[in-house]
N, CA and C atoms as a LAMMPS dump frame, in Angstrom:
ITEM: TIMESTEP
0
ITEM: NUMBER OF ATOMS
537
ITEM: BOX BOUNDS ff ff ff
-5.0000000000000000e+02 5.0000000000000000e+02
-5.0000000000000000e+02 5.0000000000000000e+02
-5.0000000000000000e+02 5.0000000000000000e+02
ITEM: ATOMS id mol type element x y z
1 1 1 N -372.844 254.868 430.785
2 1 2 C -373.817 255.799 431.344
3 1 3 C -375.029 255.015 431.828
4 2 1 N -375.438 255.292 433.042
5 2 2 C -376.628 254.653 433.59
6 2 3 C -377.882 255.402 433.185
7 3 1 N -378.973 254.707 433.139
8 3 2 C -380.255 255.326 432.844
9 3 3 C -380.92 255.758 434.138
10 4 1 N -381.45 256.98 434.162
11 4 2 C -382.159 257.425 435.366
12 4 3 C -383.36 256.524 435.633
13 5 1 N -383.604 256.25 436.9
14 5 2 C -384.782 255.48 437.285
15 5 3 C -385.596 256.301 438.278
16 6 1 N -386.883 256.073 438.253
17 6 2 C -387.76 256.801 439.157
18 6 3 C -387.771 256.114 440.515
19 7 1 N -387.93 256.911 441.528
20 7 2 C -387.943 256.416 442.907
21 7 3 C -389.271 255.735 443.194
22 8 1 N -389.225 254.629 443.912
23 8 2 C -390.461 253.995 444.384
24 8 3 C -391.165 254.952 445.338
25 9 1 N -392.487 254.853 445.417
26 9 2 C -393.18 255.699 446.39
27 9 3 C -392.659 255.444 447.801
28 10 1 N -392.589 256.493 448.557
29 10 2 C -392.137 256.433 449.943
30 10 3 C -393.339 256.705 450.841
31 11 1 N -393.097 256.703 452.13
32 11 2 C -394.129 256.987 453.114
33 11 3 C -393.785 258.305 453.803
34 12 1 N -394.618 259.301 453.604
35 12 2 C -394.429 260.601 454.251
36 12 3 C -394.703 260.471 455.737
37 13 1 N -393.763 260.951 456.541
38 13 2 C -393.968 261.017 457.986
39 13 3 C -393.732 262.453 458.441
40 14 1 N -394.347 262.798 459.522
41 14 2 C -394.111 264.102 460.125
42 14 3 C -394.05 263.927 461.639
43 15 1 N -393.025 264.525 462.223
44 15 2 C -392.924 264.603 463.677
45 15 3 C -393.455 265.973 464.079
46 16 1 N -394.304 265.989 465.078
47 16 2 C -394.813 267.247 465.621
48 16 3 C -394.512 267.245 467.106
49 17 1 N -393.936 268.35 467.589
50 17 2 C -393.756 268.416 469.037
51 17 3 C -394.029 269.792 469.58
52 18 1 N -394.523 269.742 470.826
53 18 2 C -394.988 270.949 471.501
54 18 3 C -395.25 270.604 472.965
55 19 1 N -395.442 271.626 473.76
56 19 2 C -395.892 271.402 475.142
57 19 3 C -397.406 271.536 475.243
58 20 1 N -398.049 271.909 474.14
59 20 2 C -399.49 272.154 474.117
60 20 3 C -400.222 271.108 473.285
61 21 1 N -401.164 270.411 473.917
62 21 2 C -401.961 269.42 473.19
63 21 3 C -402.734 270.065 472.044
64 22 1 N -403.237 271.285 472.256
65 22 2 C -404.016 271.933 471.201
66 22 3 C -403.166 272.229 469.962
67 23 1 N -401.883 272.468 470.147
68 23 2 C -401.029 272.702 468.974
69 23 3 C -400.836 271.414 468.184
70 24 1 N -400.744 270.286 468.886
71 24 2 C -400.619 269.007 468.185
72 24 3 C -401.911 268.669 467.44
73 25 1 N -403.059 268.975 468.036
74 25 2 C -404.337 268.757 467.336
75 25 3 C -404.422 269.653 466.105
76 26 1 N -404 270.914 466.234
77 26 2 C -404.014 271.844 465.105
78 26 3 C -403.111 271.32 463.987
79 27 1 N -401.923 270.872 464.351
80 27 2 C -400.976 270.359 463.354
81 27 3 C -401.518 269.118 462.658
82 28 1 N -402.159 268.255 463.411
83 28 2 C -402.735 267.047 462.806
84 28 3 C -403.795 267.43 461.783
85 29 1 N -404.656 268.354 462.141
86 29 2 C -405.698 268.808 461.224
87 29 3 C -405.097 269.455 459.974
88 30 1 N -404.077 270.286 460.184
89 30 2 C -403.439 270.993 459.067
90 30 3 C -402.76 270.01 458.108
91 31 1 N -402.023 269.055 458.664
92 31 2 C -401.305 268.107 457.807
93 31 3 C -402.284 267.185 457.073
94 32 1 N -403.34 266.749 457.742
95 32 2 C -404.329 265.9 457.066
96 32 3 C -405.036 266.653 455.942
97 33 1 N -405.331 267.933 456.154
98 33 2 C -405.987 268.725 455.113
99 33 3 C -405.096 268.837 453.875
100 34 1 N -403.792 268.892 454.087
101 34 2 C -402.851 269.045 452.976
102 34 3 C -402.429 267.708 452.369
103 35 1 N -402.171 266.716 453.209
104 35 2 C -401.551 265.471 452.734
105 35 3 C -402.447 264.252 452.81
106 36 1 N -403.673 264.426 453.246
107 36 2 C -404.613 263.32 453.262
108 36 3 C -404.608 262.556 454.572
109 37 1 N -405.334 261.451 454.595
110 37 2 C -405.526 260.698 455.835
111 37 3 C -404.226 260.167 456.421
112 38 1 N -404.226 260.064 457.726
113 38 2 C -403.105 259.485 458.446
114 38 3 C -403.313 257.977 458.515
115 39 1 N -402.289 257.248 458.119
116 39 2 C -402.35 255.782 458.157
117 39 3 C -401.939 255.25 459.522
118 40 1 N -400.917 255.862 460.111
119 40 2 C -400.372 255.405 461.388
120 40 3 C -400.048 256.606 462.263
121 41 1 N -400.331 256.478 463.546
122 41 2 C -400.033 257.537 464.506
123 41 3 C -399.317 256.924 465.701
124 42 1 N -398.24 257.551 466.107
125 42 2 C -397.491 257.064 467.263
126 42 3 C -398.152 257.538 468.548
127 43 1 N -397.746 256.97 469.664
128 43 2 C -398.131 257.584 470.945
129 43 3 C -397.433 258.943 471.07
130 44 1 N -397.858 259.739 472.011
131 44 2 C -397.168 261.003 472.309
132 44 3 C -395.994 260.676 473.231
133 45 1 N -394.799 260.796 472.686
134 45 2 C -393.583 260.473 473.43
135 45 3 C -393.119 261.682 474.234
136 46 1 N -392.578 261.446 475.431
137 46 2 C -391.895 262.512 476.16
138 46 3 C -390.625 262.854 475.382
139 47 1 N -390.406 264.142 475.153
140 47 2 C -389.227 264.59 474.424
141 47 3 C -388.254 265.186 475.439
142 48 1 N -387.337 264.347 475.918
143 48 2 C -386.475 264.766 477.021
144 48 3 C -384.989 264.507 476.764
145 49 1 N -384.612 264.212 475.535
146 49 2 C -383.217 263.893 475.248
147 49 3 C -382.303 265.122 475.216
148 50 1 N -382.896 266.286 475.068
149 50 2 C -382.107 267.516 474.98
150 50 3 C -382.923 268.691 475.513
151 51 1 N -382.227 269.693 475.999
152 51 2 C -382.879 270.931 476.423
153 51 3 C -382.744 272.009 475.339
154 52 1 N -382.253 271.633 474.172
155 52 2 C -381.985 272.567 473.069
156 52 3 C -383.201 273.438 472.736
157 53 1 N -384.394 272.85 472.757
158 53 2 C -385.593 273.576 472.322
159 53 3 C -386.274 274.36 473.44
160 54 1 N -385.873 274.162 474.683
161 54 2 C -386.57 274.812 475.797
162 54 3 C -386.599 276.334 475.714
163 55 1 N -385.512 277.023 475.318
164 55 2 C -385.599 278.492 475.253
165 55 3 C -386.676 279.01 474.295
166 56 1 N -386.924 278.304 473.193
167 56 2 C -387.916 278.787 472.228
168 56 3 C -389.269 278.082 472.334
169 57 1 N -389.305 276.893 472.992
170 57 2 C -390.539 276.113 473.025
171 57 3 C -391.059 275.82 474.435
172 58 1 N -390.236 276.022 475.441
173 58 2 C -390.635 275.696 476.8
174 58 3 C -390.272 274.261 477.162
175 59 1 N -390.6 273.878 478.385
176 59 2 C -390.292 272.535 478.894
177 59 3 C -391.522 271.639 478.774
178 60 1 N -391.308 270.348 479.024
179 60 2 C -392.419 269.398 479.015
180 60 3 C -392.941 269.079 477.63
181 61 1 N -392.037 268.988 476.659
182 61 2 C -392.447 268.757 475.275
183 61 3 C -392.875 267.31 475.051
184 62 1 N -393.86 267.153 474.181
185 62 2 C -394.326 265.846 473.703
186 62 3 C -394.115 265.804 472.194
187 63 1 N -393.695 264.628 471.694
188 63 2 C -393.475 264.45 470.263
189 63 3 C -394.334 263.302 469.771
190 64 1 N -394.977 263.532 468.644
191 64 2 C -395.838 262.524 468.033
192 64 3 C -395.491 262.428 466.549
193 65 1 N -395.631 261.242 465.995
194 65 2 C -395.372 261.018 464.574
195 65 3 C -396.662 260.623 463.873
196 66 1 N -396.808 261.093 462.645
197 66 2 C -397.889 260.666 461.767
198 66 3 C -397.283 260.163 460.473
199 67 1 N -397.824 259.065 459.97
200 67 2 C -397.467 258.547 458.644
201 67 3 C -398.729 258.62 457.794
202 68 1 N -398.594 259.12 456.593
203 68 2 C -399.755 259.417 455.752
204 68 3 C -399.998 258.319 454.715
205 69 1 N -401.274 258.098 454.421
206 69 2 C -401.679 257.029 453.508
207 69 3 C -401.174 257.216 452.082
208 70 1 N -401.255 258.422 451.573
209 70 2 C -400.924 258.649 450.167
210 70 3 C -399.457 258.328 449.873
211 71 1 N -399.199 257.696 448.721
212 71 2 C -397.798 257.494 448.326
213 71 3 C -397.093 258.852 448.226
214 72 1 N -395.844 258.885 448.62
215 72 2 C -395.082 260.136 448.675
216 72 3 C -393.914 260.085 447.709
217 73 1 N -393.76 261.157 446.943
218 73 2 C -392.631 261.287 446.031
219 73 3 C -391.532 262.067 446.751
220 74 1 N -390.377 261.439 447.011
221 74 2 C -389.3 262.135 447.715
222 74 3 C -388.833 263.422 447.025
223 75 1 N -389.132 263.58 445.752
224 75 2 C -388.77 264.817 445.054
225 75 3 C -389.507 266.023 445.641
226 76 1 N -390.562 265.786 446.406
227 76 2 C -391.343 266.868 447.018
228 76 3 C -390.803 267.283 448.381
229 77 1 N -389.667 266.759 448.799
230 77 2 C -389.164 266.991 450.151
231 77 3 C -388.991 268.472 450.474
232 78 1 N -388.417 269.243 449.582
233 78 2 C -388.238 270.68 449.865
234 78 3 C -389.585 271.379 450.016
235 79 1 N -390.534 271.081 449.13
236 79 2 C -391.866 271.687 449.242
237 79 3 C -392.532 271.332 450.564
238 80 1 N -392.371 270.096 450.99
239 80 2 C -392.978 269.629 452.232
240 80 3 C -392.415 270.388 453.43
241 81 1 N -391.097 270.54 453.473
242 81 2 C -390.47 271.26 454.59
243 81 3 C -390.834 272.748 454.564
244 82 1 N -390.875 273.344 453.393
245 82 2 C -391.261 274.757 453.296
246 82 3 C -392.696 274.959 453.792
247 83 1 N -393.575 274.01 453.491
248 83 2 C -394.964 274.099 453.965
249 83 3 C -395.017 274.024 455.496
250 84 1 N -394.292 273.076 456.085
251 84 2 C -394.348 272.96 457.552
252 84 3 C -393.746 274.189 458.226
253 85 1 N -392.74 274.789 457.612
254 85 2 C -392.186 276.03 458.171
255 85 3 C -393.237 277.133 458.186
256 86 1 N -393.999 277.262 457.1
257 86 2 C -395.067 278.273 457.039
258 86 3 C -396.133 277.998 458.107
259 87 1 N -396.463 276.728 458.31
260 87 2 C -397.497 276.376 459.285
261 87 3 C -397.045 276.678 460.704
262 88 1 N -395.768 276.47 460.989
263 88 2 C -395.254 276.818 462.325
264 88 3 C -395.435 278.31 462.59
265 89 1 N -395.11 279.143 461.607
266 89 2 C -395.249 280.595 461.736
267 89 3 C -396.723 280.964 461.878
268 90 1 N -397.571 280.343 461.075
269 90 2 C -399.013 280.604 461.144
270 90 3 C -399.556 280.266 462.534
271 91 1 N -399.186 279.108 463.062
272 91 2 C -399.693 278.714 464.375
273 91 3 C -399.168 279.651 465.462
274 92 1 N -397.897 279.999 465.419
275 92 2 C -397.322 280.889 466.43
276 92 3 C -398.05 282.235 466.45
277 93 1 N -398.404 282.741 465.261
278 93 2 C -399.072 284.046 465.163
279 93 3 C -400.496 284.007 465.713
280 94 1 N -401.175 282.896 465.581
281 94 2 C -402.586 282.841 465.98
282 94 3 C -402.822 282.197 467.337
283 95 1 N -401.832 281.514 467.89
284 95 2 C -402.069 280.686 469.075
285 95 3 C -402.219 281.461 470.375
286 96 1 N -401.537 282.583 470.494
287 96 2 C -401.554 283.314 471.749
288 96 3 C -400.609 282.753 472.8
289 97 1 N -399.846 281.724 472.475
290 97 2 C -398.869 281.173 473.421
291 97 3 C -397.697 282.148 473.551
292 98 1 N -397.054 282.139 474.693
293 98 2 C -395.967 283.077 474.939
294 98 3 C -394.646 282.639 474.308
295 99 1 N -394.501 281.347 474.028
296 99 2 C -393.245 280.855 473.435
297 99 3 C -393.086 281.367 472.01
298 100 1 N -391.841 281.612 471.649
299 100 2 C -391.504 282.031 470.286
300 100 3 C -391.921 280.965 469.269
301 101 1 N -391.76 279.702 469.643
302 101 2 C -392.044 278.583 468.733
303 101 3 C -392.857 277.527 469.487
304 102 1 N -394.154 277.698 469.558
305 102 2 C -394.954 276.741 470.326
306 102 3 C -395.18 275.396 469.632
307 103 1 N -394.803 275.314 468.349
308 103 2 C -395.001 274.092 467.578
309 103 3 C -393.803 273.882 466.658
310 104 1 N -393.323 272.651 466.621
311 104 2 C -392.225 272.279 465.728
312 104 3 C -392.703 271.124 464.87
313 105 1 N -392.569 271.263 463.558
314 105 2 C -392.966 270.22 462.609
315 105 3 C -391.754 269.795 461.8
316 106 1 N -391.453 268.504 461.833
317 106 2 C -390.296 267.96 461.115
318 106 3 C -390.741 266.844 460.177
319 107 1 N -390.926 267.17 458.896
320 107 2 C -391.315 266.133 457.949
321 107 3 C -390.121 265.335 457.443
322 108 1 N -390.428 264.175 456.963
323 108 2 C -389.435 263.305 456.348
324 108 3 C -390.15 262.178 455.637
325 109 1 N -389.405 261.151 455.278
326 109 2 C -390.043 260.006 454.64
327 109 3 C -389.283 258.729 454.955
328 110 1 N -390.012 257.639 454.811
329 110 2 C -389.458 256.313 455.029
330 110 3 C -389.531 255.539 453.718
331 111 1 N -388.428 254.866 453.399
332 111 2 C -388.402 253.877 452.332
333 111 3 C -388.094 252.541 453.009
334 112 1 N -387.988 251.488 452.238
335 112 2 C -387.66 250.204 452.845
336 112 3 C -386.257 250.202 453.437
337 113 1 N -385.389 251.114 452.971
338 113 2 C -384.004 251.11 453.425
339 113 3 C -383.559 252.268 454.285
340 114 1 N -384.437 253.272 454.488
341 114 2 C -383.957 254.438 455.236
342 114 3 C -385.098 255.322 455.724
343 115 1 N -384.745 256.174 456.696
344 115 2 C -385.603 257.252 457.152
345 115 3 C -384.848 258.548 456.869
346 116 1 N -385.47 259.426 456.113
347 116 2 C -384.865 260.691 455.706
348 116 3 C -385.613 261.831 456.373
349 117 1 N -384.867 262.776 456.949
350 117 2 C -385.462 263.984 457.512
351 117 3 C -384.994 265.198 456.727
352 118 1 N -385.838 266.212 456.677
353 118 2 C -385.46 267.468 456.029
354 118 3 C -385.127 268.501 457.099
355 119 1 N -384.365 269.518 456.686
356 119 2 C -383.892 270.52 457.633
357 119 3 C -383.612 271.827 456.905
358 120 1 N -383.563 272.901 457.681
359 120 2 C -383.11 274.186 457.141
360 120 3 C -381.65 274.439 457.489
361 121 1 N -381.041 273.509 458.202
362 121 2 C -379.662 273.695 458.654
363 121 3 C -378.7 272.815 457.847
364 122 1 N -377.616 273.421 457.412
365 122 2 C -376.586 272.697 456.667
366 122 3 C -375.554 272.116 457.629
367 123 1 N -375.185 270.886 457.395
368 123 2 C -374.067 270.234 458.075
369 123 3 C -373.372 269.349 457.056
370 124 1 N -372.222 268.812 457.433
371 124 2 C -371.419 268.011 456.506
372 124 3 C -372.164 266.798 455.961
373 125 1 N -373.092 266.257 456.719
374 125 2 C -373.8 265.05 456.309
375 125 3 C -375.117 265.334 455.595
376 126 1 N -375.44 266.593 455.372
377 126 2 C -376.71 266.942 454.731
378 126 3 C -376.494 267.361 453.284
379 127 1 N -377.475 267.017 452.463
380 127 2 C -377.436 267.326 451.039
381 127 3 C -378.405 268.476 450.778
382 128 1 N -377.912 269.477 450.051
383 128 2 C -378.768 270.611 449.702
384 128 3 C -379.771 270.18 448.641
385 129 1 N -381.039 270.523 448.865
386 129 2 C -382.08 270.23 447.883
387 129 3 C -382.377 271.47 447.049
388 130 1 N -382.951 272.488 447.694
389 130 2 C -383.223 273.774 447.047
390 130 3 C -383.908 274.701 448.047
391 131 1 N -383.909 275.975 447.755
392 131 2 C -384.632 276.969 448.554
393 131 3 C -384.309 276.903 450.044
394 132 1 N -383.052 276.615 450.376
395 132 2 C -382.63 276.591 451.764
396 132 3 C -382.995 275.323 452.517
397 133 1 N -383.351 274.275 451.805
398 133 2 C -383.763 273.014 452.438
399 133 3 C -382.731 271.923 452.14
400 134 1 N -382.414 271.171 453.185
401 134 2 C -381.442 270.077 453.13
402 134 3 C -382.143 268.781 453.526
403 135 1 N -381.488 267.66 453.231
404 135 2 C -382.006 266.36 453.652
405 135 3 C -380.858 265.508 454.162
406 136 1 N -381.203 264.608 455.09
407 136 2 C -380.213 263.678 455.624
408 136 3 C -380.844 262.305 455.802
409 137 1 N -380.027 261.284 455.631
410 137 2 C -380.449 259.938 455.994
411 137 3 C -380.192 259.82 457.496
412 138 1 N -381.254 259.847 458.271
413 138 2 C -381.16 259.831 459.726
414 138 3 C -380.961 258.418 460.262
415 139 1 N -381.695 257.476 459.699
416 139 2 C -381.575 256.066 460.068
417 139 3 C -381.514 255.233 458.792
418 140 1 N -380.812 254.132 458.844
419 140 2 C -380.86 253.181 457.738
420 140 3 C -381.387 251.864 458.277
421 141 1 N -381.991 251.085 457.388
422 141 2 C -382.553 249.81 457.787
423 141 3 C -381.688 248.706 457.194
424 142 1 N -381.046 247.948 458.089
425 142 2 C -380.139 246.897 457.65
426 142 3 C -380.181 245.764 458.665
427 143 1 N -380.12 244.547 458.165
428 143 2 C -380.15 243.357 459.023
429 143 3 C -381.376 243.359 459.938
430 144 1 N -382.51 243.756 459.351
431 144 2 C -383.813 243.733 460.033
432 144 3 C -383.885 244.653 461.246
433 145 1 N -383.146 245.755 461.187
434 145 2 C -383.176 246.711 462.305
435 145 3 C -382.79 248.104 461.812
436 146 1 N -383.292 249.105 462.517
437 146 2 C -382.886 250.486 462.244
438 146 3 C -381.508 250.707 462.848
439 147 1 N -380.655 251.373 462.097
440 147 2 C -379.308 251.659 462.569
441 147 3 C -379.053 253.155 462.424
442 148 1 N -378.423 253.716 463.435
443 148 2 C -378.185 255.157 463.433
444 148 3 C -376.781 255.472 462.915
445 149 1 N -376.603 256.734 462.638
446 149 2 C -375.306 257.278 462.244
447 149 3 C -374.775 258.114 463.407
448 150 1 N -373.548 258.566 463.309
449 150 2 C -373.002 259.41 464.377
450 150 3 C -373.772 260.709 464.524
451 151 1 N -374.437 261.166 463.463
452 151 2 C -375.175 262.427 463.503
453 151 3 C -376.652 262.251 463.867
454 152 1 N -377.12 261.05 463.989
455 152 2 C -378.534 260.817 464.273
456 152 3 C -378.905 261.43 465.623
457 153 1 N -380.001 262.195 465.625
458 153 2 C -380.468 262.819 466.859
459 153 3 C -380.702 261.743 467.919
460 154 1 N -380.402 262.054 469.19
461 154 2 C -380.556 261.039 470.245
462 154 3 C -381.956 260.436 470.335
463 155 1 N -382.985 261.248 470.136
464 155 2 C -384.324 260.675 470.265
465 155 3 C -384.633 259.671 469.154
466 156 1 N -384.072 259.853 467.975
467 156 2 C -384.316 258.914 466.874
468 156 3 C -383.601 257.581 467.084
469 157 1 N -382.76 257.507 468.091
470 157 2 C -382.093 256.255 468.453
471 157 3 C -382.934 255.436 469.432
472 158 1 N -384.007 256.012 469.938
473 158 2 C -384.853 255.364 470.933
474 158 3 C -385.565 254.141 470.35
475 159 1 N -385.644 253.106 471.147
476 159 2 C -386.315 251.873 470.724
477 159 3 C -387.802 252.108 470.457
478 160 1 N -388.461 252.945 471.271
479 160 2 C -389.9 253.15 471.07
480 160 3 C -390.182 253.912 469.772
481 161 1 N -389.332 254.871 469.414
482 161 2 C -389.475 255.527 468.113
483 161 3 C -389.299 254.493 467.012
484 162 1 N -388.254 253.687 467.13
485 162 2 C -387.938 252.738 466.071
486 162 3 C -389.01 251.656 465.938
487 163 1 N -389.695 251.328 467.023
488 163 2 C -390.835 250.413 466.915
489 163 3 C -391.917 251.026 466.036
490 164 1 N -392.158 252.324 466.202
491 164 2 C -393.125 252.99 465.331
492 164 3 C -392.624 252.999 463.893
493 165 1 N -391.347 253.265 463.674
494 165 2 C -390.803 253.255 462.314
495 165 3 C -390.88 251.866 461.693
496 166 1 N -390.766 250.812 462.517
497 166 2 C -390.971 249.445 462.017
498 166 3 C -392.392 249.286 461.479
499 167 1 N -393.362 249.786 462.238
500 167 2 C -394.76 249.714 461.78
501 167 3 C -394.933 250.466 460.463
502 168 1 N -394.287 251.618 460.352
503 168 2 C -394.356 252.404 459.118
504 168 3 C -393.73 251.642 457.952
505 169 1 N -392.582 251.059 458.202
506 169 2 C -391.888 250.307 457.153
507 169 3 C -392.734 249.108 456.716
508 170 1 N -393.324 248.395 457.676
509 170 2 C -394.189 247.257 457.344
510 170 3 C -395.394 247.713 456.522
511 171 1 N -395.986 248.835 456.9
512 171 2 C -397.119 249.393 456.151
513 171 3 C -396.699 249.698 454.718
514 172 1 N -395.548 250.348 454.554
515 172 2 C -395.045 250.67 453.215
516 172 3 C -394.763 249.391 452.433
517 173 1 N -394.13 248.437 453.066
518 173 2 C -393.801 247.172 452.401
519 173 3 C -395.07 246.484 451.891
520 174 1 N -396.087 246.422 452.719
521 174 2 C -397.357 245.821 452.298
522 174 3 C -397.97 246.589 451.139
523 175 1 N -397.911 247.892 451.204
524 175 2 C -398.496 248.72 450.132
525 175 3 C -397.744 248.524 448.82
526 176 1 N -396.426 248.443 448.888
527 176 2 C -395.638 248.243 447.669
528 176 3 C -395.878 246.863 447.069
529 177 1 N -396.239 245.897 447.899
530 177 2 C -396.533 244.553 447.419
531 177 3 C -397.997 244.402 447.003
532 178 1 N -398.763 245.478 447.106
533 178 2 C -400.141 245.458 446.667
534 178 3 C -401.114 244.849 447.664
535 179 1 N -400.749 244.791 448.91
536 179 2 C -401.644 244.245 449.948
537 179 3 C -402.42 245.33 450.621
């Protein structure tokens, strides 16, 4: 029998995407109020790999990532996703935008070996956590590079996203080493 071990702190990340700059500013403020200061922020990437979100979010979407300073316990993944779901509903109700879903928030976390995303959708590669929330290893880090799986979303395979994830991983690595 093995002894349970506690997980090393991870780095909480959140992807936010919308066609409205004001929704991204609102999301940044909301996430910082809840999870503390942002350590790293990506550029606003054009989100054009799929038209899947256009019926509910419109066209011309931009996606941005934030990585938060505070150490993150992966055991909080379901709570984190449930919070972002509530915030999406809150923003949609108050924003006055015509889209059903003017803001999409996708939290996850980075460890030295992987990037994990949470979801409300079940698939064969996702593990049920609780309260309707699942998690998947979207990318793994091996041989000094991010590597995707067959299920990895096309945008997460992008080199520019992965450059940002490299910065996040380096930040986490330095923090774990006490630098």
